[in-house]
DOMARFI-194800 format. One record per residue (C-alpha): x negated, y negated, z; residue in three letters. Coordinates in steps of 0.2 Angstrom, whole numbers, padded with zeros to 4 digits, always signed. Layout:
residues N
XYZALA...
***
This chain:
residues 543
+0039+0090+0083MET+0024+0097+0078LEU+0027+0095+0057ALA+0022+0079+0053THR+0027+0080+0033ALA+0027+0065+0020SER+0045+0059+0015PRO+0039+0068-0004THR+0034+0085+0003TYR+0051+0095+0004ASP+0044+0107+0018VAL+0060+0121+0014GLU+0054+0120-0003ARG+0038+0125+0002ALA+0042+0139+0013GLN+0055+0144-0001ALA+0040+0147-0012VAL+0030+0155+0000VAL+0046+0169+0001ARG+0045+0171-0017LEU+0025+0174-0017VAL+0027+0189-0001ILE+0042+0198-0012ALA+0033+0203-0025PRO+0019+0207-0014ILE+0028+0220-0002ALA+0036+0229-0017ILE+0021+0229-0025GLY+0011+0237-0009TYR+0029+0251-0010THR+0027+0255-0024LEU+0007+0258-0021LEU+0012+0269-0007MET+0026+0278-0019HIS+0014+0282-0033LEU-0001+0291-0019ARG+0013+0299-0011SER+0012+0291+0007ALA+0030+0289+0009ILE+0045+0300+0006ASP+0052+0296-0012PRO+0073+0294-0007THR+0065+0280+0008LEU+0054+0271-0005ALA+0071+0269-0017GLY+0080+0261+0000TRP+0063+0251+0005ILE+0063+0245-0014LEU+0079+0240-0014LEU+0079+0231+0002LEU+0065+0220-0006GLU+0071+0218-0022SER+0089+0211-0017LEU+0076+0200-0003PHE+0067+0193-0018LEU+0086+0190-0027ALA+0090+0180-0012ALA+0072+0171-0011SER+0077+0165-0029LEU+0096+0161-0026ALA+0089+0149-0010LEU+0074+0143-0020TRP+0088+0137-0031ILE+0098+0129-0019ASP+0083+0121-0010ILE+0080+0111-0028ARG+0100+0106-0031ARG+0102+0100-0010ARG+0084+0097-0004PRO+0081+0091+0012GLY+0084+0095+0031ASN+0097+0110+0031HIS+0096+0116+0048PRO+0109+0130+0045ALA+0100+0137+0030ARG+0083+0137+0039ARG+0090+0147+0054VAL+0100+0160+0039LEU+0083+0161+0030THR+0073+0165+0046MET+0086+0179+0051LEU+0088+0186+0034SER+0067+0188+0033ASP+0064+0195+0050TYR+0078+0208+0047THR+0073+0212+0030CYS+0053+0215+0040ILE+0061+0225+0054THR+0070+0238+0044VAL+0055+0240+0033THR+0042+0242+0046ILE+0055+0252+0055ALA+0059+0264+0041PHE+0044+0266+0032GLY+0035+0271+0047GLY+0014+0273+0046GLU+0013+0267+0029PRO+0022+0251+0031MET+0012+0245+0048LEU+0002+0231+0037PRO+0018+0223+0035VAL+0016+0218+0052TYR+0006+0204+0045ALA+0019+0197+0033ILE+0028+0195+0051LEU+0013+0184+0058ILE+0011+0175+0040TRP+0032+0173+0041VAL+0031+0165+0060THR+0014+0154+0060VAL+0023+0148+0043GLY+0038+0142+0051TYR+0029+0132+0065GLY+0018+0127+0054LEU+0029+0118+0045ARG+0045+0115+0051TYR+0036+0110+0069GLY+0040+0117+0088SER+0057+0120+0090ASN+0056+0132+0075TYR+0043+0139+0081LEU+0049+0146+0096LEU+0063+0152+0088LEU+0051+0161+0074ALA+0041+0169+0090THR+0057+0176+0098VAL+0064+0183+0083LEU+0048+0191+0079ALA+0045+0198+0096THR+0063+0205+0095LEU+0058+0213+0078SER+0044+0223+0086LEU+0057+0228+0101LEU+0069+0235+0087ILE+0055+0242+0078ILE+0048+0253+0094ALA+0066+0257+0099GLY+0069+0264+0084THR+0055+0271+0076SER+0047+0287+0080ALA+0029+0282+0073TYR+0028+0268+0084TRP+0034+0278+0099GLN+0019+0289+0099SER+0008+0273+0100GLN+0011+0262+0113PRO-0005+0253+0112TYR+0000+0250+0097LEU+0017+0244+0103ILE+0008+0233+0116VAL-0008+0225+0105THR+0006+0219+0093LEU+0016+0213+0106LEU+0002+0202+0114LEU-0004+0197+0096THR+0014+0190+0089THR+0014+0182+0106LEU-0003+0173+0107MET-0004+0169+0091VAL+0010+0156+0091PRO+0005+0151+0108ALA-0012+0147+0102TYR-0004+0139+0088MET+0006+0128+0097HIS-0009+0122+0109ALA-0017+0117+0094LEU-0006+0107+0084LEU+0000+0099+0101LYS-0018+0095+0105ARG-0020+0086+0083SER-0003+0078+0086ARG-0008+0069+0102LEU-0025+0066+0091ALA-0014+0059+0075ALA-0006+0047+0085GLU-0019+0041+0097ALA-0027+0038+0077GLU-0010+0028+0071GLN-0012+0020+0086ALA-0029+0012+0084ALA-0023+0008+0064ASN-0010+0000+0069ARG-0018-0012+0083ALA-0033-0013+0071LYS-0022-0020+0058SER-0013-0030+0072GLN-0028-0037+0076PHE-0035-0042+0059LEU-0017-0053+0056ALA-0019-0061+0070GLN-0038-0065+0070ALA-0035-0069+0049SER-0021-0082+0053HIS-0027-0091+0067ASP-0045-0093+0058LEU-0037-0100+0043ARG-0028-0112+0054GLN-0048-0122+0056PRO-0051-0117+0038ILE-0036-0125+0032HIS-0039-0141+0042SER-0057-0143+0036ILE-0051-0140+0017SER-0038-0154+0018LEU-0052-0165+0026PHE-0063-0161+0012THR-0050-0165-0002ALA-0048-0183+0009CYS-0068-0186+0008LEU-0066-0180-0011ARG-0054-0196-0015ASP-0068-0208-0007SER-0080-0218-0013ASN-0094-0206-0011LEU-0112-0209-0019ASP-0119-0195-0029GLY-0126-0185-0012GLU-0111-0187-0001GLN-0102-0179-0018HIS-0114-0165-0020ARG-0113-0161-0002LEU-0095-0161-0001VAL-0097-0150-0017GLU-0105-0139-0006ASN-0093-0138+0008ILE-0079-0134-0005ASP-0088-0119-0011LYS-0090-0113+0007SER-0075-0114+0010LEU-0067-0106-0006ASN-0080-0091-0001SER-0072-0090+0018VAL-0054-0090+0010ALA-0057-0077+0000ARG-0062-0066+0013LEU-0047-0071+0024PHE-0038-0066+0009ARG-0045-0048+0007THR-0041-0047+0027ILE-0024-0050+0027LEU-0022-0040+0007ASP-0029-0024+0019MET-0020-0028+0032TYR-0005-0028+0020SER-0010-0012+0012LEU-0012-0001+0028ASP+0004-0007+0035SER+0014+0000+0020GLY+0025-0017+0018LYS+0019-0021+0000VAL+0031-0013-0010VAL+0031-0016-0032ALA+0045-0026-0038HIS+0042-0025-0057MET+0047-0037-0069GLU+0043-0042-0088PRO+0029-0055-0088LEU+0019-0065-0099PRO+0004-0059-0100LEU-0007-0071-0109GLN+0001-0086-0098GLY-0003-0074-0083LEU-0021-0074-0087LEU-0022-0092-0095ARG-0016-0097-0075GLN-0030-0087-0068LEU-0041-0096-0079ILE-0035-0111-0075GLN-0036-0108-0057GLN-0054-0103-0055ASN-0061-0115-0067LEU-0068-0123-0052GLU-0077-0108-0046ALA-0085-0101-0063ALA-0091-0119-0065ARG-0101-0115-0049TRP-0106-0099-0055ALA-0112-0105-0073GLY-0099-0094-0082VAL-0090-0096-0095GLU-0074-0087-0098ILE-0068-0082-0114ARG-0048-0076-0117LEU-0040-0064-0130HIS-0026-0057-0127CYS-0008-0057-0140PRO+0006-0064-0134ASP+0015-0049-0128VAL+0024-0043-0109HIS+0020-0032-0098VAL+0031-0023-0086HIS+0021-0028-0066ALA+0023-0033-0052ASP+0016-0050-0053GLN+0009-0054-0035GLY+0002-0038-0036LEU-0007-0039-0054LEU-0014-0056-0050THR-0021-0050-0036THR-0030-0036-0043MET-0034-0048-0059LEU-0042-0060-0045GLN-0053-0047-0038ASN-0058-0041-0054LEU-0062-0062-0059LEU-0071-0064-0042THR-0084-0047-0042ASN-0088-0054-0061ALA-0094-0073-0057LEU-0101-0065-0039LYS-0112-0051-0047TYR-0115-0060-0066ALA-0118-0078-0064PRO-0124-0088-0078GLY-0119-0076-0091GLN-0104-0077-0101PRO-0087-0068-0097MET-0074-0060-0110LEU-0057-0055-0103ILE-0048-0045-0116GLY-0033-0035-0120CYS-0032-0021-0130ARG-0017-0009-0135ARG-0016+0008-0132ARG-0002+0015-0139GLY+0013+0009-0130ALA+0004+0004-0116HIS-0011-0010-0114LEU-0026-0013-0105SER-0034-0028-0098ILE-0054-0027-0099GLU-0066-0038-0091PHE-0083-0039-0100TYR-0098-0049-0091ASP-0118-0050-0096LYS-0123-0046-0078GLY-0136-0037-0069ARG-0123-0022-0070GLY-0123-0005-0059ILE-0133+0007-0056ALA-0125+0025-0061GLU-0127+0032-0044ALA-0118+0018-0038HIS-0101+0021-0049LEU-0095+0037-0039GLU-0094+0026-0023ASN-0089+0009-0026ILE-0071+0010-0023PHE-0073+0015-0006GLU-0071+0005+0008GLU-0084-0009+0013PHE-0098+0000+0001TYR-0105-0012-0007ARG-0119-0011-0021VAL-0138-0020-0013ARG-0152-0018-0022GLN-0171-0018-0016THR-0175-0039-0013ARG-0155-0040-0017ASP-0151-0057-0014SER-0139-0058+0001ASP-0119-0057-0012VAL-0104-0062+0000GLU-0089-0052+0002GLY-0086-0036+0012MET-0084-0021-0004GLY-0065-0022-0001LEU-0061-0030-0020GLY-0061-0015-0029LEU-0051-0001-0015THR-0040-0016-0015ILE-0038-0016-0032VAL-0036+0002-0036ARG-0024+0004-0021ARG-0011-0011-0027LEU-0013-0001-0046GLY-0009+0013-0040LYS+0009+0007-0032LEU+0012+0000-0050MET+0006+0017-0060ASP-0009+0010-0065LEU-0028+0017-0067GLN-0042+0005-0063VAL-0059+0010-0073ARG-0078+0004-0071ILE-0091+0007-0086ARG-0108-0001-0081SER-0125-0002-0089VAL-0138-0006-0079GLU-0149-0022-0085GLY-0133-0024-0099LYS-0116-0028-0091GLY-0100-0023-0084THR-0084-0019-0090LEU-0069-0018-0077ALA-0052-0012-0084ALA-0034-0009-0078ILE-0024+0005-0090ASP-0009+0010-0091GLY+0001-0008-0093LEU+0017-0004-0100GLN+0024-0013-0115LEU+0038-0025-0110ALA+0049-0034-0122SER+0053-0053-0118ALA+0067-0059-0106PRO+0083-0063-0117ALA+0085-0079-0110ARG+0067-0089-0105GLN+0067-0109-0103ALA+0058-0119-0117ALA+0040-0123-0111ALA+0040-0139-0104GLN+0023-0149-0109PRO+0012-0153-0096ALA+0012-0169-0085ARG+0000-0178-0079PRO-0002-0173-0058GLN-0008-0191-0055ALA-0008-0195-0035PRO+0002-0212-0040SER+0018-0201-0044MET+0018-0195-0027LEU+0021-0215-0021ASN+0034-0216-0010GLY+0038-0198-0008LEU+0046-0195+0010ARG+0039-0181+0018VAL+0044-0173+0035CYS+0028-0163+0039LEU+0029-0148+0055ILE+0014-0142+0060GLU+0009-0136+0079ASP-0008-0137+0075ASP-0016-0155+0078HIS-0029-0156+0067ASN-0019-0148+0052VAL-0007-0161+0056LEU-0019-0174+0057LEU-0027-0164+0039ALA-0012-0165+0030THR-0005-0180+0035ALA-0021-0189+0030THR-0021-0181+0012LEU-0002-0185+0009LEU-0005-0202+0015LYS-0020-0205+0004LYS-0008-0198-0010TRP+0005-0210-0008GLY+0015-0201+0002CYS+0027-0207+0016MET+0024-0195+0032VAL+0035-0191+0048ASP+0026-0180+0057THR+0032-0167+0070HIS+0024-0153+0079THR+0041-0142+0082SER+0060-0146+0078LEU+0061-0163+0071PRO+0076-0178+0072ASP+0073-0185+0055VAL+0085-0196+0044ALA+0097-0192+0032ALA+0085-0200+0017ASP+0070-0188+0019ILE+0063-0181+0002ASP+0054-0167+0006LEU+0048-0154+0023VAL+0033-0147+0024VAL+0030-0133+0036THR+0020-0123+0044ASP+0028-0103+0048PHE+0021-0100+0066ASP+0026-0113+0075LEU+0024-0107+0095GLY+0042-0099+0104LEU+0054-0114+0100GLU+0055-0112+0084ALA+0049-0106+0066SER+0047-0116+0050GLY+0064-0107+0043ALA+0074-0114+0059ASP+0067-0133+0056CYS+0071-0132+0038ILE+0086-0128+0041ALA+0090-0141+0056HIS+0085-0154+0046VAL+0095-0149+0032ARG+0107-0149+0044ALA+0104-0166+0048LEU+0106-0173+0029ALA+0119-0161+0025ALA+0110-0158+0010ARG+0098-0145+0002GLN+0081-0155+0005VAL+0067-0146-0003PRO+0054-0138+0006ALA+0038-0127+0004ILE+0030-0118+0018ILE+0013-0114+0023MET+0008-0100+0031THR-0009-0091+0037GLY+0004-0073+0039HIS+0006-0060+0027ASP+0019-0070+0012VAL+0029-0055+0006ARG+0032-0054+0028ARG+0038-0073+0028VAL+0047-0072+0012GLN+0056-0061+0020GLU+0061-0070+0036ALA+0064-0083+0027VAL+0079-0076+0013GLY+0077-0092+0002ASP+0067-0087-0014ASP+0070-0107-0019GLN+0059-0110-0002ILE+0040-0109-0010PRO+0028-0101+0000ILE+0009-0107+0000LEU-0005-0096+0010SER-0017-0105+0020LYS-0030-0109+0018PRO-0020-0120+0002VAL-0030-0127-0011GLN-0026-0146-0011PRO-0024-0146-0031ALA-0011-0133-0028GLU-0003-0143-0015LEU+0001-0158-0025ARG+0005-0149-0042SER+0020-0140-0031LEU+0025-0159-0023LEU+0022-0167-0041VAL+0033-0152-0047ALA+0048-0154-0034LEU+0048-0171-0036ARG+0049-0170-0056LEU+0064-0158-0052LYS+0071-0168-0039ALA+0073-0182-0054ARG+0080-0171-0066ALA+0095-0168-0055ALA
***
């Protein structure tokens, strides 16, 4: 098929609209010929009646398509027959004054080919040719113009044939482009996964170093390593976000979210990065709920916060929430160098980075705001940037719909200390096929007091295991989900589990099929892993 319309574009409805446009044009032209006495009044009356009936039928068809949208071949063929019948009768009996109606015949033929595809283009060409042959056989005027008949027949055959060739070439080019995009996305996803593994292991080894007895200079070196790893981790998350968006796998799951708690958690997770940047973050947000996808909104907020820390180091920053009727906006204010007006129109383009003369090398790929806008569209949110060069920048997410708090909410539990001692004696089954990551993770868990049993694939473990920590991609033999199911079968109970992965988290969640298993995206922050371990142990003790 030549037509490649999107699922939201109803080609039958579009063609019906064209028919509603053509009919009044034909009626107007016939009236003009009648007023100029270019056509017999009686004949003009019959043609006007035919065209009026065609307009009424077109309106009825448009209503039917609105009621029953979609692809209905029988309806398409019926409308094509009615179109060509009306055109044939009008030209055949109208004589020379109705010759311009031939333009409508070509318009209709091309329209069917563009909207419905190659099979309908062939049918339309056959019907148009039959129409001309019938006209030539019944019209005295046309019989007196043999060269005109030949010219119009050749035009009727050559225009659709040429259009078919062009559309076929366009389709092949589009398919090649789609294949290239798929290959690019697959490469980015695989490269992201493969490069995350060593970064993940370095992060864990660095955490082990941090817990060692280091002097001041050594602590500074470890902190610099952490900063570099954090920058690389952000780049990989950006690559994976773009892959997920390009592959069309991202779907918004809207739910009521406590906005103040979400923003506090965001700030808490970025305290170390803010300290490195010398930025003090203040928050002003009412205790409200908004309707959004938690993962998508968190990604948007993280990208905006990262931009503010990157481009306004050493300056205070305010995160505020502003009510706008039934909606709410989240606004990030910074006092950085600002963005020149010439750049504001382009900052949402992919790979566009604001660079100035003698600018220092600011890390990033220029995809952060692109991702923010694309994620916002999935939730019907708008992203707004306002900036004054030398004074600062406002970045805002508009259109968040206020929501009622869930009817049943668990009472907030007081924060408990996440000291490593709380993990003493925790029996962990660690499964990882990358030996460096396996060694780094096992070393860190042991420093926290855990008893670690390491495996590279399906493990044979004792029934008294407390927790499974596994990578998802373990080669051809088994996946992380298979290992969890295997351990649970051996233990004859639902052993708690954690999955760490360098792949798209949503895809892994779908493959695992268990919402109770937390999934961490590599490279995993050691504090994030330890916090989850403590939470799972506290939950197990309370059960």
